[in-house]
C-alpha positions in Angstrom: 0.2 0.0 0.0 2.7 2.6 0.9 4.4 1.7 -2.5 1.1 2.5 -4.3 0.6 5.7 -2.3 4.2 6.6 -3.2 3.2 6.1 -7.0 0.2 8.2 -6.7 2.0 11.1 -5.1 4.8 10.8 -7.6 2.4 10.7 -10.5 0.6 13.9 -9.0 3.7 15.8 -8.3 6.2 15.1 -11.4 6.9 18.1 -13.3 6.0 17.1 -16.6 6.7 19.4 -19.4 4.8 19.4 -22.4 4.8 20.7 -26.0 2.2 22.8 -27.6 -1.3 21.6 -26.7 -2.5 22.0 -30.2 -0.2 19.6 -31.6 -1.3 16.8 -29.3 -4.2 14.9 -28.5 -7.1 15.9 -26.2 -6.0 13.3 -23.7 -3.4 10.6 -23.2 -2.7 7.6 -20.7 0.1 5.5 -20.3 2.1 3.7 -17.9 6.0 3.4 -17.2 8.8 3.1 -14.7 10.4 5.8 -12.5 13.7 5.6 -10.6 13.5 8.3 -7.6 15.9 9.4 -4.8 14.1 11.4 -2.0 15.0 12.1 1.6 12.2 10.9 4.0 11.2 14.6 4.5 12.7 17.9 4.3 15.4 17.9 6.8 16.1 14.3 6.9 19.3 12.9 7.0 18.2 9.6 5.5 17.7 9.1 1.7 16.0 6.5 -0.1 15.9 5.1 -3.6 12.6 3.9 -5.3 11.8 2.1 -8.7 8.1 2.5 -8.9 5.2 2.4 -11.7 4.7 5.9 -13.4 1.4 6.6 -14.4 1.3 8.9 -17.2 -1.8 11.2 -17.6 -2.2 14.1 -19.9 -5.5 16.0 -20.5 -5.7 19.2 -22.4 -9.1 20.7 -21.8 -10.5 24.2 -22.5 -10.7 24.8 -18.8 -9.3 21.9 -16.8 -5.6 20.5 -17.6 -3.2 18.0 -16.5 0.2 19.1 -18.1 3.3 20.6 -17.6 2.1 22.7 -14.8 0.4 19.7 -12.9 -3.4 19.5 -12.5 -5.2 22.6 -13.0 -8.3 24.5 -14.0 -8.2 28.1 -15.5 -10.5 30.5 -13.7 -9.4 33.7 -15.6 -6.6 34.2 -18.2 -5.3 37.0 -20.2 -2.0 38.1 -21.7 -0.7 39.3 -18.4 -2.4 37.2 -15.8 -3.9 33.8 -15.3 -5.9 32.5 -12.2 -6.4 28.9 -11.8 -7.0 26.1 -9.4 -3.9 23.8 -8.9 -2.8 20.8 -7.0 0.2 19.4 -5.8 1.2 16.2 -3.9 3.9 14.8 -1.4 5.1 11.4 -0.7 4.8 9.2 2.3 7.6 8.0 4.6 7.7 5.2 7.0 8.9 6.3 10.4 10.0 2.9 11.5 12.7 3.2 8.9 14.0 6.6 10.0 16.2 7.1 13.0 14.9 10.6 13.9 11.2 9.6 13.7 11.4 6.0 15.0 8.4 5.2 17.3 6.4 8.1 16.0 3.3 8.2 13.5 4.2 7.5 9.7 4.2 10.4 7.4 1.2 9.7 4.9 1.2 11.2 1.4 -0.1 14.8 1.2 -2.5 16.4 -1.3 -2.4 20.3 -1.7 -5.3 22.1 -3.5 -5.7 25.7 -4.1 -5.7 29.0 -6.3 -2.7 29.9 -8.0 -2.1 33.5 -9.6 0.3 33.7 -12.4 1.9 36.9 -13.6 3.4 36.6 -17.2 6.7 38.7 -16.9 8.3 38.4 -20.3 8.2 36.0 -23.2 9.3 35.8 -26.8 7.4 36.4 -30.0 6.3 32.7 -30.2 5.6 32.3 -26.6 7.8 29.3 -26.2 10.2 31.0 -23.8 8.2 32.5 -21.0 9.3 34.1 -17.6 6.5 34.3 -15.1 5.8 34.8 -11.3 3.5 32.0 -9.7 1.9 32.8 -6.5 -0.1 29.3 -5.4 -1.8 29.3 -2.0 -2.8 25.6 -1.4 -4.9 24.1 1.5 -3.2 20.7 2.3 -4.6 17.3 3.8 -2.6 14.0 4.6 -4.3 10.6 3.8 -3.5 6.9 4.1 -6.9 6.2 1.6 -8.8 5.5 4.9 -8.8 9.0 6.6 -8.0 12.4 6.0 -6.2 14.8 8.2 -6.3 18.6 7.2 -2.9 19.8 8.0 -3.1 23.7 7.2 -1.7 25.6 4.2 1.3 26.2 2.2 2.4 29.4 0.1 5.1 28.7 -2.4 5.9 31.8 -4.7 8.2 31.2 -7.5 10.0 32.6 -10.4 9.5 30.3 -13.2 11.4 30.1 -16.8 9.6 27.6 -19.2 11.1 26.8 -22.7 9.8 24.6 -25.2 11.3 22.6 -28.1 14.9 23.0 -27.3 16.3 20.1 -29.6 13.0 18.5 -29.0 13.1 18.9 -25.3 10.9 21.0 -22.8 12.8 22.7 -20.2 11.5 24.3 -17.0 13.1 25.9 -13.9 11.4 27.2 -10.8 12.9 28.9 -7.8 11.5 30.6 -4.6 10.6 30.5 -1.0 8.0 28.5 0.9 5.7 29.5 3.8 3.3 27.4 5.8 1.0 27.2 8.6 1.8 26.1 12.2 -0.6 23.0 11.5 1.5 22.1 8.3 5.1 22.3 10.2 3.7 20.4 13.1 2.7 17.5 10.8 6.4 17.1 9.9 8.4 18.5 12.8 6.4 18.5 15.8 7.3 16.0 18.7 4.6 15.3 21.0 5.4 14.7 24.9 4.4 11.1 24.3 7.2 10.7 21.8 9.8 12.7 23.5 13.0 10.8 24.6 16.3 11.8 26.2 17.7 12.6 22.5 14.5 13.9 21.0 12.9 16.5 23.4 9.2 17.6 22.9 8.8 20.3 20.3 5.9 22.5 18.9 6.4 24.2 15.7 5.7 27.8 14.4 3.9 29.1 11.1 6.2 31.2 9.0 9.1 30.8 6.5 9.6 27.1 5.5 12.9 27.5 3.3 13.5 27.9 -0.2 13.5 25.4 -3.2 15.0 25.3 -6.6 13.7 22.9 -9.3 14.9 22.0 -12.8 13.1 19.8 -15.2 13.1 18.4 -18.6 11.1 16.2 -20.8 10.5 15.1 -24.5 7.4 13.3 -25.8 8.1 10.8 -28.7 5.2 9.5 -31.0 4.7 6.3 -28.6 6.5 7.1 -25.4 7.4 10.1 -22.9 10.6 10.6 -21.1 11.5 12.9 -18.2 13.8 13.8 -15.4 14.1 16.4 -12.6 16.1 17.7 -9.7 15.1 19.5 -6.7 17.5 21.4 -4.2 15.9 22.4 -0.6 17.4 24.9 1.5 16.0 25.4 5.0 18.3 28.0 6.7 16.3 30.5 8.4 13.2 28.0 8.5 11.2 28.8 11.8 11.5 24.8 12.6 15.3 24.2 12.0 15.5 23.8 15.9 13.1 20.9 15.8 15.0 17.6 16.9 13.6 16.1 13.7 15.7 18.4 11.4 19.0 16.7 11.0 20.4 18.7 8.1 19.6 22.1 6.5 19.6 21.2 2.8 18.5 18.1 0.8 18.5 17.1 -2.7 15.9 14.8 -4.7 16.1 13.6 -8.3 14.0 11.2 -10.5 14.0 10.0 -14.0 11.2 8.4 -15.9 9.9 6.8 -19.0 6.2 6.1 -19.7 4.6 4.3 -22.8 1.6 6.1 -24.2 -1.1 3.2 -24.3 -4.2 5.2 -25.5 -4.9 8.6 -26.8 -7.9 10.7 -28.0 -8.5 11.2 -31.5 -9.5 14.9 -30.9 -6.5 17.2 -31.0 
């Protein structure tokens, strides 16, 4: 079940770049494999590798889309601004395999949903080189598919550069700070008195700055399959929870590579 949940979170959060929507089918479904190396959580000193099934889902509707920006639905769009509803996801971690969290509750997969304002800063004549500022504010829940727990909110502004058709590849970069509520930070970094030990004192997190993040992604769609890779660097220096006994290092790195075969597609472009 945990491997299935990790695959679901991976598929929801994988930064899939895409070519121009008018060149492609309305929807595509596929399945492949992904290799992933991730820390148990931001601030963990334990890293794990996974080989997982990778569901490939692309939908290019007029309002709702699953594409290079994730799952989102456009509410308003113009040449300078776009307001949409967006979603993100985070993978689970088993506390029994993590020295800092041993004896504590597992980290379940998280789902984040909320509005995102995109401000288009600059682009070339064909709009395949775009600079934008994205301002997503998302409510977050954690779930093991049997129960759902609300864990607050996340605000993740970022400066983005997206480029299409560079030697057949689509490239994306994003950098920016993260901010989150106390409930969100508590979900990862709180130590309740019942789980305190001599080396893991009780701790209650605060709302506020949650560190900074840099993401690089590249992908290419071939006639019958898709390939992609991403790398993400997190830095927690200055974050409000760095004094938690669960924070063992202030930077982390994750990376993944995947390939998916396209098994079915719409005839409608």
